[in-house]
N, C-alpha and C positions, 0 to 999 in steps of 0.2 A: 676583626675588631668590633664591627657593628653587632654581629651575633652575640659576641661576648657581653657587650654592654646591655643588649636587650635581655639576655638571660640573667645577668646580674640584677637588672631592674625588676624583672618578674619575681626573682627570689626575694628582693628587698620588699616589694609590695606584700608578698605573702607573709614575710617575717614581721613586717610592721603591723599588718592587719591582725596577726595573732597576738602581738606583744603590746599594742597600744591601748591604754585604758580610755574609757569614755570620760568626757568632760561636759556633759550636758547641762549640769547645774552651775557651771562656772561662767561668770559674766565676761564678755569679750573685752579685750583691751582696746584702748582708743584707736590704735592703728591696725586693728585686726577685725575680721568679720566674725560672725557667730561661730564659725567652725574653727577659728583660731588662725586662719590664713592671713598673711600680711596684706594690708591695703597700701598700694603704692600710687604716687602721683607723678613721679619723675619720669620723663620720657613718654608720658601718656596724655591723651587728650582729656580724659576724665579719670577720676580715681577708679582703680581696678584691683582685683585680687592678683597677688603675685602669680598664682598658678595659671591665670588666664592670659598673661601677656606672652608675646613671642620674642622675648629677649631675656638675657641674664641680668637679674637684679637682686640685690640683697637689702634687707632692712636691719638696722642695728638700734635697738632700744637702749635706754639707760641701764636696764638690767643686763642686757647683752654685753655692754661695754664694761660694766662692773666685773663680770666674770672673766672677760678677756684680760682686763687689768693692763692696758697698754702703757708703755713708758712715754709715748707721744702719739700724735695722730697717724704718722706713717706706720707705726707698729700696729695700730688698729686696722688700717686699711690692708696691711700686708697679711692679715689673717683670712682675707677673702680670696677665693680662687681667681686666677688670672692676674692678680696684682703682685709683683715682686718689688719690694721696697727695701731701701737701706735706711736704717733708723739711727745710724751712728754719728750723724752730723750735729746732733743737738735736738732741741725741742722742735724747731721749725726748719723749713727750707731743706727738707730731705729729698730723697730720690724716689720717684714713683714711676714704675715701668708697667705698661699694660700689654699683656699677652706677647711679650718678647719684642715689641717695637723698639728700635734703637733710638730711644729718646729718654731724657731724664725727667720728663713730666709734662712736656708740651702738649700731649694729647689727652691730658686729664684736666677737666674743667671743675673747679671748685665753686659751688653755689651756696647761697643762703636763701632759703625759701624760694628757690627757683630762679634766682638772679645771681650773676657773677658780680663781684665787687670791683674787678678790673677787667677790661675787655679781653686782654690777651692772656692765654694760659701760661706761657713760658716767659714771663718777665722774671729774670733770675731774682730780682729784688722785690717782686710783688706777687710771687707765686701764692696760690690760694691758702696753703696751710700757714702762711705768715699773716694773712689778713683775717682769716676766720679761725678763731681758736675754739677748741671744744671745751665746753663747761656744762654746768647744770642747766643753762638756758637752752641747750640743745635737747629738744624733746626726743627726737630720733634722727637717724641718718638713712638716706636711700642712696644706694650706689649702683649705677647702671654701667655694665661692661658691654661695649659694642652696641648692637641693636640700633635704636633710633637716636643715640647720642648726637650724631652729626646734624640731626634736624633740630633738636631742641637746645643746642648750644653751639657757639662758634668754634670751629676747628677741633672738635672733640671726638675722641674715641671712647671716652668714659666720662661720667658725671658723678661727682661726689657732692650730694646735696644735704646740707644741714637744715632740718626743719626745726624752727625755734618754738619754744614754749609760747602758747597764746592763752590768754585768760578765758574763763568761762564762768558760769553761774556759781561754781563751787570754789571758794577761796582755798588756795593750796600753796605750799612752799616747802623748801628744804634748805638746810645749811649743813655743811660738812667741813671738817678740817683734815688735811692730809699731812702726815709727818713721814719723812724718809731718812734713811741712814746716809744719804748723800748730802745732808744738810738742807733737806727740802722742808719748807713750811708753806702750806697753801691753804687758802680759805675760799670755798665756793658757796654761793647762795643764790636763791631765786625766790620770788614771790609773785603770785598771779591770782587774779580774781576779778570780780565785777566792780565797776564804778557806779553804774546804775543798771536798769533792766535790760539795756541793749548795748552797753559800752563796757569794754573789758581792758585790763592792763596786764602786763607782765614785765618784770625787771629782774636782772640778775647779772652775775659775772664772777670773776675770780681775782684774787691777789695772790702773788707767789714770790717766794725768795728761795733760791737754791744755790748751794755751793758748787754742785755739779757732780756728774759721774766720774770726772777726771779732775785731778788736783791742779788747778790753774794758778793758785796763789791769790785768787780774787773770786768773788761770787760770779756765777755764770748767768743766772737768770733772775731778773727782778723786774716786777711790773705786773700788768694785768689787763683786764678787759671788762667793759660793761656794755650790756645790751638791754634794750627796752622797746616795748611796742604798745600801741593802743589800737584796739580794734572796735569798730562800731558796726553793728548789724543794721542793715537796711531792710525794707520790706521785701526786696528781691535780691539781696546779696549782702555784701559787706565792703568796708574800706578799712585799711590797716596802714598805720604809719609806724616806722621803726627807726631806731638809731643804734649805731654800733661804734664804740670808741675803743681803740687799742693804744696802749702806751707801754711798751715792753722791751727789755733788753734780753738778748739771748746770745750765748757764746756759740761760736762755730768751731767744732772739733775737726781738725784736719789729720791726714795720715801721719803715722809715726814709723820710724825704722824699728823692726822687731828682731832683725838678725844682722850680723856683720857682713856687708857686701863683699869684703875680701875673703870671707870664709862663712858662707851661709849656715854652716852647722853650729856656729857660735851665736848664742842668744844674747840680745842686748837688754834682757829683762832686768838685770841688776842695776842698769843705768836709767832705763825708761820702762817702768812697770807696765806690763801688757794691759792691765785693767784700769790702772789709775794714772798712767803716765800721759803727758802731753807736751808738745813744744810750746804751748802757750806759757807765758812767763811774766811775772811782775816787772821784769826788766824793760818791758815795752809799754809801761804805763804812761810814759812821757816821751813819745817818739817825735823826732824832728825830721820832717820831710822837706827836701830842698829841690827846687827846680827853677828854671828861668822863664819869666813871663814874656809876653810878646813885645814888651818895650826894652828887653835886655836886662831887666833887673832880676837879681836873685831873690826868690821868695821862699820863706820858711813857713811851714804849717805844722802845728802840733796835733797829735792824735794819741788816743788812749786805748790800748787793746782791751781793757776791761769794759769799754762801752759795748763791744760786741756788735750784734745786729740790733740797733735801736730803731724800732718801728713805732711811728706815730701815725694813726689813721683814724679818720672820721668818715662814717658812711651814713647817709640818710636814705630811707627807702619808703616808697608809697605803693600800695597795691589796692586795686579795685576789682571786685568780681561781682557780676550781677547777671540775672536771667531776664531776658526780654522776650517773653513768649517762648518760642522754641530755640532762641539763640542764647548761648552762654558767652558773655563778653568779659574779657580779662585785660586789664591795663596795669602794667608794672613799670616803675621807674626807680632809679637809684643814682646817687651821686657820691663818689668817693674822692677824698683828697687826703694826701699824706706825704710823709717824707721818711727817708731811711738814711741813717748815718751808720756806716758799716766799717768795722775794723776787725781784721782777722789775719792770722799768720798761716800762710800756705806752705806746704811742702814743695821742694823743688827737686834737686838731684839727690842721689844716694849719698850717705856719709862717705867721707874720703879719709884715707890714711893721713895722719897729721903731717908727716914729713913730705909725702907725695903732694899734698895740697900746697904746702908752703913752697916747695921747689918749683911748682908750676908758675909762681909769681916772681921768681928770682930775676929773670931776665927783664921783666917790665919794671921791677924796682930799681935795677941797675941803670936802666935807661932814664928813669925819672929822677933818681936821687944821686946818681954818679956811680962810676965803676968801682969805687971803693966800698960799695955794699958787699959785705962778705957773707951775711947770713940773714935769715928771717926767723923770727921767733914769736911765740904767742904770749899775750898778756890779757888779763881781764880788761874788758873795754873801759876806756877812760882812766886807767890806772897804769902804774908801772910794775904791778905785781905779776910775776911770770906765771904762765899756765903751761903745764906739761901734759899733752894729750895721753902720753903713755903711762901716766899715773892713774889713768882711768881706762877708757875703752880703746885708746890709741887712735881715735877718730875725731874729726871735726865735721861740721855740716853747715849747709846754707839753708836759709828759709826766706820767704818773701812776705813782707808786710804789705797788706792791701788796705787802702783807705779810700772809701767811696761815699759820696754824698749824692743822694737822688731825691728829687721831688716828683710827684705824679698826681694826676687827676683822671677821673673817668666818670663820665655821665652816660647812662644807658637807659633805654626805654623799650618796652615791648607791648604791642597791642595785638590782641588776637580775638577771633570770633569762631565759635564752634557750634555746630548744629547736627542733629541726627536726622537723616532723610530715610523714610520708610519706602521701600520699593518692593515690587513683586519678586525680586531676587535677593531679598535680605535687606539689612539696614546698613547705611553708610554714615559713619560718624566723621564728619569733615571738619578740619581745623585749618584756618588761614591766619597768617600772622605777618606783622611788619615790625622789624627790629632796627634800631639805630644806636650809634654810640659816637660820642666826642671824647677823645682822651689824649693824653700826652705825658711826657716825662722829660726830665733833664738829668744829666749826670756829670759828675766831676770826679775823676779817677786818678789815683797815684799808686804805683807799685814800687817798692824799694826793697833791696836785698840786704840780708844780715848774715853775719858769721857767728856761730855759736858752738858750744860744747855739745856732745851727745849725752844728754841727760834730760830727765823730766824737769820742767821749769828751768830751762838751761840758762846759764850765764852767757852774756854776749862776750865776744872775743875781738881783740885787735891783733892783726898780723903786722909786726913791726920790723923795719929794716935796720940792721946793725952793721957797724964797721967791725974790722978785725979786733979793735980794742974795746968793743961793746958800746960805742957811741951810737945814739939813736939818730938816724939820718932821714927818716921819713916813715910813713906807714901806708901799707896797702889799704887798710880800712880806716874809718873815722868814727870813733866811739861805737864800734860794732857794725857800722854800715859798710857793707862790701861794695854796693853800687847804689848811689843816689838815683832815685826816680828812673827806673828802667822802662816804665810805662806811664804815659801821661795822656789823658784825653779829657775833652770837655765838649758838651754839645747839648742840643735841645731839639725836641721833635713834637709835633702835633699830628693827630690823625682824626679822620672822620670815616665812618663806614655806615652803610645801610644794608639791610638784608630782607629778603622775602622768603617765607617758608610756608609749606602746606603739608598736611598729612591726612590720609583717608584710611579709616579702619572699617573694613567691610565685613560685617557679620553675615556670612552666607547661611549658616545654620547655627543651632545652639552650640555646636562643638567646633565649628570651622570659622576661623577669622583670617582674613588677608588684609595686610596693611602696606601702604607705601607712602613715602614722603620725599620732599625735595626742598633744598635750601640754597639760595643764591645770595652771595655777599660781594659787595664792592667796597674797596678800601682806597683811601687817599692819604699818603704820608708826605709831610713836609718837614724838613729839618736842616740843621747845620751842625758842623763839627769844626773845631779848631785844629789847624795843622801844626805838626811838631817836627823837630829836627834834633839831631844829636849834637850836644854842645859840651864844652869843658867849662866848669864853673870857675876855674882859675886858681884853686887852692893847690899850690906847689908842694905842700907837705903830705899829700895823700893821693892815692890813685882812685879813691872812691867816687870822686866827682868828674872823672875824665870822660865818661861816656854817659852823660845825663841827658834826659829828654828835656826839651824846652819848646815853648810855643813860638811860632814864627811871627805871629800877629795876623796871619791870614786865616780865612775860613773857607770851607767848601759847603755849598748848599746842595741838597738832594731832594728830588721829588719822585715818588713812585705811585702807581695806581694799579695794584694787583686785584684779582678777583678770585672767587672760588665757587664751585658748584658741587654740592653734596647731595647724595640720594640714598635711599634705603628701601628695601622691599622685604616683607616677611610674611610667613604663614604659620598659623597655630591650629593644630587639630587635636582635640581632646577625645580620645577613644572612650573614656569614661570619666567619672568624677575623680579618679585617682591615677589616671595614666594619660599622658599626652606627649605630642611631638611638636617641635617647631623648627623652622628653618629661616635663614635670613641671608641676604646679600646687601652689602653696604659699600659706598664709595665716599671717601673723605679726602678733601683737598685742604692743605694747610699752606697758605702763602707765607713768605718771609715776614718777619714782624717789624714793628715800628722802629726797633733799634737800627735797622739798616739805613734809615734816613739820617742818623746822627753818627755815622761811621766816617772816620777820616780817610781810611783806605776804601777802595771800591769793594762794596760788599757782595756776597753771593746772593743773587735774587732769583731763587728757584722755588717753585711751588712743589711741595712734597705731596704725593698721592698715595693713599692707602686703600687697597681693596680687601675687604674682609668677608669671609663666608662662614656661616655658623649653622650647625645642626644640633638641636637639643632634644633631650629626652627628660621627661619630668614625671615623678612618681610621688604619691603621698598617701598616707593612711593616718587619719587622726592628726596628731601633731608631728608625726614623723614624715620626713620627705627626703628625696634624693633628686638632685638636678645634675645632669651630665651634659656638657656642651663641648662638641668638637668644633675647632676653628682653624681656618687657614687665613693668614694675613700676608699680604704682599705690600712691601714698603718700597716706593720708587719715586724719585731717584734717591740713592744714598751716596753722599759725597765723602770721600776719604782720601787721605794722602799717607802713603807708607812706602817702605823700601821694597824694591822689586828689581828684576833683571831687565835691562834695556837691550833689546836685540840689535839696535843700530850701533851702539857704542861698545857692546859686549861687556859692559860694566855691571857689577853687582853692587848692592847697597847704595842705590841711587834713589833719592826721594822724588817720586813722581805722583801726580794726582790721578786718582781713579774715580770713576762714577759707576755705580752698580745699583743693586737693590738688596733688600733683605726679605727672606721668605721664612715664615714661622708657621709650623704646623703643630697643633697641640690639642689636648683634651683636658677639660676641667671637671672636677667632681665637687659637689657641694651638698653635704648631708647633715641630717639631724635625726637621731633615733631615741625614742622613749620606749622602755620595756615594761609591759604590764606585770610581769612576774617579779619586777623589782621597782615598785613605785618610787618616784623621785630620782631615779637614775637616768641620766642623759649622756649621749655622746654627740658632739658636734665635730665636724671635720671639713677640711678643704684640701684639695690636692690638684696641682697642675703639672702635667707631663707634656713637654713640648720639645721641638727641635728647631731652635733659632739659628739660622744660617745666613752667611753672606753669599750672594749669588751674582753671577754675570757681571763681574767687574770688567771694565774696559779702560784702555788708555789710548789717547789719540796718537801717541808717539810709538805705539807698537810694543810697549813694555809688557812683560809677562806677569799677569796678576795671580798666577797659580798659588803663590804663597798664602793668599787669603781666601781663595775660592773654596766655598763649602765649609769654612771654619765656623765655629760657634761664636755668636755675637758677643762682643766684649761685655763682661759683667752680667751676662744673662745665663742663669742655670737651666738645665734641662728638666730638673725635678725640684719642686718646692711645695710645701704645704704644712699642715698642722692637724693635730687631733686634740680635742678638748673634752675630756670626761668630766662629769659632775654628778653630785649626789646631794639631794636636799631631804631633810628630815626635821622632825619636831623634837625638841627637848623641853618638856614642860610647856610654858607659854611662849617659848622662843622658837623661831625658825632658823635652822642652820643649813648653810650650803657649803659644801667642800668641792673644790674644782682644781683641775690641773690643765697644763698646756704643754705639749711637746711640739716644737717648731723645727722644721728641717729646711735647710738651704743646700741645694746641690752644688757641685763643682762649677766654678766659673773661671774665666780667664781675664787677665788684665789687658791683653793686647790682641790685635787682629791676627797676628801670626799664631796665636794660641801657644806661645812658648812658656809663659809663666802662669801657673794656676793659682786661683784662690780656692783652697780645699773646702770640701763640703763640711758642714757642721750642723749640730742639733742642740737645742737648748730646752731646758725643763723649767717650768714655772708652776706655782701652786698658790692657792689662796683659800681662805675661809671667811665667810660672812655670817654674822649672827644678827638677827633682827628680833627685837623685843619691843612690841608695841610700835611706837613711832621712832624708836632709836635703832640705829644699825652700827655695827662695828665690823671692820674688815681688816684682815692682815694678808698681805700678798708679797710673794717673793719672785724674783726673776733670775734666770740663769743660775739655778740653785747649786749646780755642780761646777760652776766656773768653766764651762766649755769654752774652748778657744775657737775663734772664727774671725776672718778678715773680710772687710768689704772694700770696694773701690780700687785699691792699689794706690798708685801714685800717678794720677792722670797727667800731671805736667810733663812727665818724661817717659812713661812706660807704655802708652797706649798703642805704639807702633810695633815694637819688637820685644816687649817684656822687660824684665828687671835683671836679666843675666842669670837667672836661677830657675829651676823647675817649679818651685813654689814661691809665692810672694814673700819677700823679705821687707816690704814696705806697704803699709795700708792702714785702714781705720779698723782697729779691733772692736768687736762687739763689747758691750758693757759687761762687767763682771757681776757677781752675785750682789743683789741689793734687795732691800725690804722697804715696805711702806705700811703705815697704819692709817686707816681712815675711820673717823668717828663722825656720824651724821644723825640729824634729826629731821623728820618730816612732820608736816602739820596740814 
């Protein structure tokens, strides 16, 4: 493999050298050096050329993002090597997986100008793509994969850093309007410039309204963001104050059934359209949630599904950078406060045959309403109008309404000092830092189950008990509610942490660099949780309230004090100005998060450790480049529970806990090619080939873990990537760019047994941009050929043994063909 990569690299350099035109007369861009190489600051002591660092990093300018034309931030990040993302959940709170690690985003740190907005990466309700939205106030993005990420951010295997627009001596600005056939109306704008000779400002943001990629019966996204900063230059540095405010509603799309589970060959597309269908429904605009409080009272709470994920967040930031002789001092601080009101409809079990589902409740109905219950039948919820499942799909289904309210705060500060020491054996660029954070959150959670028809925007159903004469004797459900409040929790937690870190970059010769870093962090969690029990709310006319959760009135308090020690060591050797090698070993420890201190049940308190090894090859000629990175990641421990054979009892299909690890071996390709024989033609591409496996599962009871050993990690493909050709040319006084994108996602599995596959798929997108003077017009389309593809599966029920079919019949389909028009003006 190494010989093949080296040979490919040598051929690429020769090809690029022959085909790359000169750009000697072109002025360098703000984030590039004179040769056109990207200048990066993320994960580095000082600003460096991308070619000179010993880790994998990408930069994305506004022009890059325009040509990729992503539907959301996760779609953008998913075009980079090593990142496998699922973009189907909506605009925010999507899935980010790094190099096959079995995590939905906890190892990815989102930053703004080098600082996180919330201390922890994997707060389900405060993940970074919810707090930092991409808009015209993002000057560019820097994305670090592996490398020194564990040193420059807490618990991170990758850093996604949005660098905001900052004012300078030249006033500038831009405004644009985006219209989409999904009912999208969006306005973006920014303005930046000088206040006086050494003080500068920038302000911008977006407002957006969107009916959505799926037909919910109500708008899915409405709201926006505003960001602003003021920078003042000092004699020896600068100070910058920033503010960021988000107030946005975003729908959460959950999986839908796409085939009949009683016969997977039968499509449900006529009932729930693959591309536009959703279980979200206007029938849940006024939900009544019921539970018992700690004093024994029945409490009702109203919720509206159309509120979706309503994020309100304010962040204040302050940054000071200055040179004191040979020392570079940097002080950064930020404070974030916000709340999230979350309403979403989650998938649960597969749809059921209408008669089979009804008969499963007959015995319970007879017990509750009397032996003269002769039959059960369906009506539309809250009415006496009969519903016959067999007039449609023949199926009915359950879904779970989730209503969550969370408040959070996070204050963080970072102080660092860097200096270059010149020695007889080269130069040492040393950086030492102290980091601290005070943060916390509260949550109030209710889950409630509903019964509904199998249809897009489904009607809610009641299952009614009848006597032989047709008299109504009671109801299994209550106005569509199958089970009132199946999950109930409430708690609050606070945390404090401090960390020390240091990094040394040793320039041995002009072409040889060795670097190493270490970061130690100590955490203190304090929290409480309200205890619950199962209760009957006492309504004798329905079964829906028989097994409801209620508060006992008691609480449990928890205190934890985990720590972590991360380190990294790398070497970079440039054989020439166009060919180099790098290698790195890193150790990352991620302790359990703050949520453990507000858990009513005893939480799992294990620190996960990741060892990663990287070997990279980099080649460039002019503006063309190719980066190839091989990696091995070991994730340990990995906790899982699934069915296996128990040797002591001789029983199969027994649920037992296993502890093991994940091992991922892979290689990434990241390239850009410009051809001299065809000026204006470019090809960008990214490809990741890996083998994500479960390894070394063990069980203390002696059960056999062979059913999972060596299997492909759930929802992780072996191959994924994209290729993006483009061609730019002039037509009169206008500049025209035409570009395309083919994105491929390999086969994945929904379960650890690898019984049910999510088939591979590929999508095609294309766009054209016309720039005339200060105006620009863009038309872009996604999934032009309506390719079918499923993500996620149905994680509430299938992650152990699958869906009972060879290919998934329940999942989140990718979005269908859609178009956007963007009109903008710069000044």
